[in-house]
C-alpha positions in Angstrom: -117.7 158.6 119.6 -117.4 162.0 117.8 -120.4 162.7 115.6 -118.1 163.5 112.7 -116.5 160.0 112.6 -119.9 158.3 112.9 -121.1 160.3 110.0 -118.0 159.3 107.9 -118.4 155.7 108.9 -122.1 155.7 107.9 -121.2 157.1 104.5 -118.6 154.4 104.0 -120.9 151.7 105.2 -123.6 152.9 102.7 -121.1 153.1 99.9 -119.8 149.6 100.3 -123.3 148.1 100.2 -124.3 148.2 103.8 -123.7 145.9 106.8 -125.1 142.9 105.1 -122.4 143.1 102.4 -119.5 143.0 105.0 -118.1 139.7 106.0 -115.3 141.0 108.1 -113.8 144.4 109.0 -110.4 145.3 110.4 -107.8 148.0 109.9 -104.1 148.6 109.9 -102.1 151.9 110.4 -103.8 153.7 107.5 -106.4 151.5 105.9 -109.8 150.1 106.5 -109.7 146.4 105.4 -113.0 144.9 104.4 -113.9 141.4 103.3 -117.0 142.0 101.1 -119.5 139.5 99.9 -120.1 141.3 96.6 -117.6 143.9 95.3 -120.1 144.9 92.6 -122.2 146.7 95.3 -119.4 149.2 96.1 -120.0 152.8 94.9 -116.5 154.0 94.4 -117.5 157.5 93.4 -119.4 157.9 96.7 -116.3 156.7 98.6 -114.0 159.1 96.8 -116.5 161.9 97.6 -115.7 161.4 101.2 -112.8 163.8 102.1 -111.2 161.4 104.5 -110.8 158.7 101.7 -107.4 158.9 100.0 -107.4 155.8 97.8 -109.2 152.6 97.2 -107.3 149.3 96.7 -109.0 146.0 95.8 -106.5 143.1 95.6 -109.0 140.4 94.9 -109.5 139.2 98.4 -109.9 142.4 100.4 -111.3 145.8 99.7 -109.0 148.4 101.3 -109.9 152.0 101.9 -106.8 154.2 102.5 -107.6 156.9 105.0 -104.5 157.8 106.9 -104.0 158.6 110.6 -107.7 158.9 111.3 -108.4 155.3 110.4 -108.5 154.1 114.0 -111.2 156.5 115.0 -113.2 155.9 111.8 -112.9 152.1 112.4 -114.1 152.5 116.0 -117.2 154.4 114.6 -117.7 151.7 111.9 -117.5 149.0 114.6 -120.5 150.6 116.4 -122.5 150.3 113.2 -121.3 146.7 112.7 -122.1 144.8 115.9 -120.3 141.5 115.9 -118.7 142.0 112.5 -115.2 141.4 113.8 -116.1 138.0 115.1 -117.5 136.8 111.8 -114.4 136.7 109.7 -114.4 134.3 106.8 -111.5 132.0 106.5 -111.6 132.2 102.8 -113.1 134.4 100.1 -114.4 132.1 97.4 -113.3 134.1 94.4 -109.9 134.9 95.7 -106.7 133.1 94.7 -104.6 131.1 97.2 -102.0 133.9 97.2 -104.6 136.6 97.9 -106.2 134.4 100.7 -102.8 134.0 102.2 -102.1 137.7 102.2 -105.6 138.4 103.6 -104.9 135.9 106.4 -101.5 137.4 107.2 -103.0 140.8 107.2 -105.8 139.8 109.6 -103.3 138.1 111.9 -100.6 140.9 112.1 -102.3 144.3 111.5 -104.4 144.6 114.7 -101.4 144.9 117.0 -98.9 146.5 114.6 -99.1 149.8 116.5 -98.1 148.0 119.7 -95.1 146.4 118.0 -94.1 149.8 116.6 -94.3 151.4 120.0 -92.3 148.6 121.6 -89.7 149.0 118.8 -89.1 152.6 119.8 -88.7 151.5 123.5 -86.3 148.8 122.3 -84.3 151.3 120.3 -84.0 153.5 123.4 -82.8 150.5 125.5 -80.2 149.6 122.9 -78.9 153.2 122.7 -78.6 153.5 126.5 -76.8 150.2 126.7 -74.5 150.9 123.7 -73.5 154.3 125.1 -73.0 152.7 128.5 -75.3 155.2 130.1 -77.1 152.6 132.2 -76.1 149.4 134.0 -77.7 146.2 132.8 -78.2 145.4 136.5 -80.1 148.5 137.3 -83.9 148.7 138.0 -84.4 151.1 135.1 -82.7 148.8 132.5 -84.5 145.7 133.8 -87.9 147.4 133.4 -87.2 148.9 130.0 -85.7 145.6 128.8 -88.8 143.7 129.9 -91.2 146.1 128.3 -89.3 146.0 125.0 -88.5 142.3 124.8 -91.5 140.6 126.4 -93.8 141.2 123.4 -91.5 139.6 121.0 -90.8 136.5 123.1 -94.5 136.1 123.8 -95.5 136.9 120.2 -97.4 133.6 119.8 -99.9 134.9 122.4 -100.7 137.9 120.2 -100.9 135.6 117.1 -103.2 133.3 119.1 -105.9 136.1 119.5 -106.0 137.3 115.9 -105.5 133.9 114.4 -108.4 132.5 116.5 -110.6 135.3 115.1 -109.4 134.5 111.6 -109.9 130.7 111.9 -113.1 131.0 113.9 -112.0 129.3 117.1 -112.0 130.2 120.8 -109.5 133.0 121.6 -108.9 131.6 125.1 -108.3 128.0 124.0 -105.9 129.4 121.4 -104.1 131.4 124.1 -103.9 128.3 126.3 -102.3 126.3 123.5 -99.7 129.0 122.6 -99.0 129.6 126.2 -98.2 125.9 126.5 -95.8 126.2 123.6 -94.0 129.1 125.4 -94.0 127.6 128.9 -90.9 125.4 128.5 -88.9 128.6 128.0 -90.0 129.8 131.5 -89.3 126.5 133.3 -85.7 125.6 133.9 -86.8 122.0 134.8 -88.2 121.4 131.4 -85.6 119.7 129.1 -84.7 121.4 125.8 -85.9 118.3 124.0 -87.4 114.8 124.5 -86.6 111.6 122.6 -89.3 109.3 121.3 -88.2 106.2 119.4 -84.8 107.8 118.9 -86.4 111.0 117.5 -85.6 114.3 119.2 -88.5 116.7 119.7 -87.4 120.2 120.6 -89.4 122.0 123.3 -87.8 125.4 123.8 -88.1 126.8 120.3 -91.4 128.6 120.3 -90.4 132.0 121.8 -91.3 134.5 119.1 -92.4 131.7 116.8 -94.6 132.8 113.9 -95.3 129.8 111.6 -95.7 127.3 114.5 -98.2 129.5 116.3 -100.2 130.2 113.2 -100.4 126.5 112.2 -101.1 125.5 115.8 -104.2 127.8 116.0 -105.3 126.7 112.5 -105.2 123.0 113.6 -106.9 123.9 116.8 -109.8 125.4 114.9 -110.6 122.0 113.2 -110.2 120.0 116.4 -112.4 122.4 118.4 -115.2 122.2 115.7 -114.9 118.4 115.8 -115.2 118.3 119.6 -118.2 120.6 119.5 -119.9 118.2 117.1 -119.4 115.1 119.3 -119.3 116.3 122.9 -122.7 116.5 124.5 -123.9 120.0 125.1 -124.2 119.4 128.8 -120.5 118.6 129.0 -119.2 121.0 126.3 -118.2 123.9 128.7 -115.5 121.7 130.2 -114.7 119.0 127.8 -114.5 120.9 124.5 -111.6 123.0 125.6 -110.1 120.0 127.6 -110.1 117.6 124.6 -109.2 120.4 122.1 -106.1 121.2 124.2 -105.0 117.6 124.7 -105.4 116.6 121.1 -104.0 119.8 119.6 -101.2 120.0 122.2 -99.8 116.5 121.5 -100.0 117.0 117.7 -98.4 120.5 117.9 -95.5 119.4 120.1 -94.8 116.2 118.1 -95.8 117.1 114.5 -96.9 120.6 113.7 -94.5 122.5 115.8 -91.3 120.8 114.7 -92.4 120.8 111.0 -93.5 124.4 111.1 -90.2 125.3 112.8 -88.2 123.6 110.0 -90.4 125.4 107.5 -89.4 128.7 109.2 -85.7 127.7 109.1 -86.1 126.8 105.4 -87.7 130.2 104.6 -84.9 132.0 106.5 -82.2 130.0 104.9 -83.8 130.4 101.4 -84.0 134.2 101.9 -80.4 134.3 103.2 -79.2 132.3 100.1 -80.9 134.7 97.7 -79.6 137.7 99.6 -76.0 136.4 99.6 -76.0 136.0 95.8 -75.6 139.7 95.7 -76.4 141.8 98.8 -76.1 145.0 96.9 -78.4 144.0 94.1 -80.9 142.5 96.6 -80.9 145.7 98.5 -81.4 147.9 95.4 -84.2 145.7 94.1 -86.1 145.2 97.3 -85.8 148.8 98.4 -86.5 150.1 94.9 -89.8 148.2 94.5 -90.6 148.1 98.2 -93.3 150.8 98.0 -95.0 149.0 95.1 -96.0 146.4 97.7 -97.7 149.3 99.7 -99.4 150.6 96.6 -101.1 147.2 96.0 -101.7 146.6 99.7 -99.6 143.4 99.9 -96.8 144.8 102.1 -97.9 142.7 105.1 -96.6 139.6 103.4 -93.1 140.8 104.2 -93.6 140.9 108.0 -93.5 137.1 108.6 -90.2 136.9 106.7 -88.6 139.5 108.9 -89.9 137.9 112.0 -88.7 134.5 110.9 -85.2 135.9 110.2 -85.2 137.3 113.7 -86.2 134.0 115.3 -83.8 131.9 113.2 -80.8 134.1 112.7 -81.1 136.7 115.5 -81.0 139.5 113.0 -82.8 140.7 109.9 -81.8 142.4 106.6 -85.2 142.7 105.0 -86.5 145.7 107.1 -83.0 147.3 107.0 -83.4 147.5 103.2 -87.0 148.5 103.3 -86.1 151.5 105.5 -84.7 153.1 102.4 -88.0 152.4 100.5 -89.8 154.5 103.1 -87.2 157.3 103.1 -87.2 157.5 99.3 -90.9 158.4 99.2 -90.5 160.7 102.2 -87.8 162.6 100.3 -89.9 163.0 97.2 -92.9 164.2 99.2 -90.7 166.6 101.2 -89.2 168.0 97.9 -92.8 168.6 96.7 -93.2 171.2 99.5 -90.7 173.5 97.7 -92.3 173.2 94.3 -96.0 173.3 95.2 -97.9 175.7 92.9 -100.6 176.6 95.5 -101.3 176.6 99.2 -103.4 173.5 99.0 -100.7 171.4 97.4 -98.1 172.7 99.8 -100.3 171.8 102.8 -100.9 168.4 101.4 -97.1 167.8 100.8 -96.3 169.0 104.4 -99.0 166.7 105.9 -97.8 163.7 103.8 -94.2 164.4 104.7 -95.0 164.4 108.4 -96.7 161.0 108.1 -93.8 159.6 106.0 -91.3 160.8 108.6 -93.1 158.5 111.1 -93.0 155.6 108.6 -96.5 155.9 107.2 -96.2 156.5 103.5 -99.7 156.1 102.1 -100.6 159.8 102.3 -97.3 160.6 100.5 -97.9 157.9 97.9 -101.5 158.6 97.0 -101.7 162.3 97.8 -98.5 163.5 96.2 -96.0 161.1 94.6 -98.3 159.0 92.5 -100.3 162.1 91.5 -97.2 163.4 89.8 -95.8 160.1 88.6 -92.1 161.2 88.3 -92.0 161.9 92.0 -92.8 158.3 92.8 -90.1 157.2 90.3 -87.6 159.6 92.0 -88.6 158.0 95.4 -87.9 154.6 94.0 -84.5 155.7 92.6 -83.4 157.1 96.0 -84.7 154.0 97.7 -82.7 151.7 95.3 -79.5 153.7 96.0 -80.1 153.5 99.8 -81.0 149.8 99.6 -77.9 149.1 97.5 -75.7 150.8 100.2 -77.5 148.8 103.0 -77.0 145.5 101.1 -73.4 146.2 100.0 -72.4 146.9 103.6 -74.6 144.1 104.9 -76.4 146.2 107.5 -78.5 144.2 109.9 -81.2 145.0 112.4 -81.2 143.1 115.7 -84.8 143.5 116.5 -88.0 143.5 114.5 -88.9 146.8 112.8 -92.7 146.9 112.4 -92.8 150.6 111.3 -89.7 152.1 109.6 -88.7 155.5 111.0 -85.7 157.2 112.5 -86.9 156.5 116.1 -85.9 152.8 115.6 -82.4 153.3 114.4 -81.2 152.1 117.8 -82.3 148.6 116.8 -79.4 148.5 114.2 -76.9 148.3 117.1 -75.8 144.7 117.9 -72.9 142.2 117.7 -71.9 143.5 114.2 -73.3 146.9 114.5 -73.4 149.0 111.3 -75.9 151.5 112.4 -73.9 154.4 111.0 -74.1 152.9 107.5 -77.8 152.7 107.8 -77.9 156.4 108.7 -75.8 157.1 105.6 -78.1 154.9 103.4 -81.3 156.6 104.5 -79.7 160.1 104.0 -79.0 159.1 100.4 -82.4 157.5 100.0 -84.0 160.7 101.3 -81.8 163.3 99.7 -81.6 162.0 96.1 -85.4 162.1 95.4 -85.8 165.4 97.3 -83.2 167.0 95.0 -84.5 165.4 91.9 -88.0 166.5 92.8 -87.0 170.1 93.3 -85.0 170.2 90.1 -87.9 168.6 88.2 -90.4 171.0 89.6 -88.3 174.1 88.9 -87.6 173.1 85.3 -91.0 171.6 84.2 -94.6 172.4 84.6 -96.1 169.8 87.0 -98.9 168.0 85.3 -100.8 165.4 87.3 -100.7 161.9 86.0 -103.8 160.2 84.7 -106.4 159.7 87.4 -105.2 156.8 89.5 -108.6 156.0 90.8 
């Protein structure tokens, strides 16, 4: 590990109260996410004195340190200083609200593999483009491999959920993998019926490919069963019979109770969202895209991911991420416009760096380094986002695969049965151009004065 990252990690560790003050540490694309025992021990001034630290966000259940693209390397260095910290995640933070605990749980479950989902999304977009333009046969070796690489992750998503949910709920990763693998198995076996009937009640079996809520609840239930088994099974037999009994008990409960109920909950969420969306798609698009980056500012944007995944599983398409694409492009446009009105070389370099990150779908550097610093730029970004979102909603643009990171490389995922990809292109052009132009006009006609210190 590079000495520079170890030094940064050590300064961060000291500033947050040392190893003994950290319950759990993880990271997403741009942030260190720490569950702390005592927030009062944090020295925010010392953290802001670290050049790699862009912003601090404390949402009540998780202390977040916004770093940017270097976060993975700094987290790796921090992990060397925190042996075993990732295995000691608390299920709850005592002082956090139910809402904040829910967000912290969703973040812990989805953020570790978001980069893989983003990379797979690009591959999927390439596959869709090749297929749409009829440049490749669906029977060719190249297509089969590409399609497997880009689709397998999403069909087998419960396996990914199993690993991170097991860490979150303090249960065995491998038992959780075995349970979720059992949930997916009927999809791979033609001999398994689509459902079974017990006392005239039908229990579906082939519904867990890509399932989010059933997988999370299955691992959550497993964590309690496994702890119960460990309490009652003699230590000499624990190696074999704890996983054996845990799987039998959890498996029958999941397939007969938890799985079907959780599936109906997912269907209810998808139908509820669709109902709200259909009240006024244009207004929904304008509102969600317009305020979309506020979710990022407060660090709660990961709460959106399950909704999009559920939409994909239930409906076969999603509109949430289609609208949120404009939210990203709006802040990108404002940061890009700042390049042309920067008063000095340092501001110009910052705007360029932030724009490059935003182009790839990572907006935190643009938000905290540029747009929120000059408050009107953030507002311009929201205006452009609202206009782009309104267009997306009005024309009912859909994405036919999950978009974990919103950038132009995943535009191919808007191609599908009712493809309106060209409208999404128009929407993001509007979302980008309007704030860029407003920013340039504003910067040329006014003296840019930083907003009050946002720290």
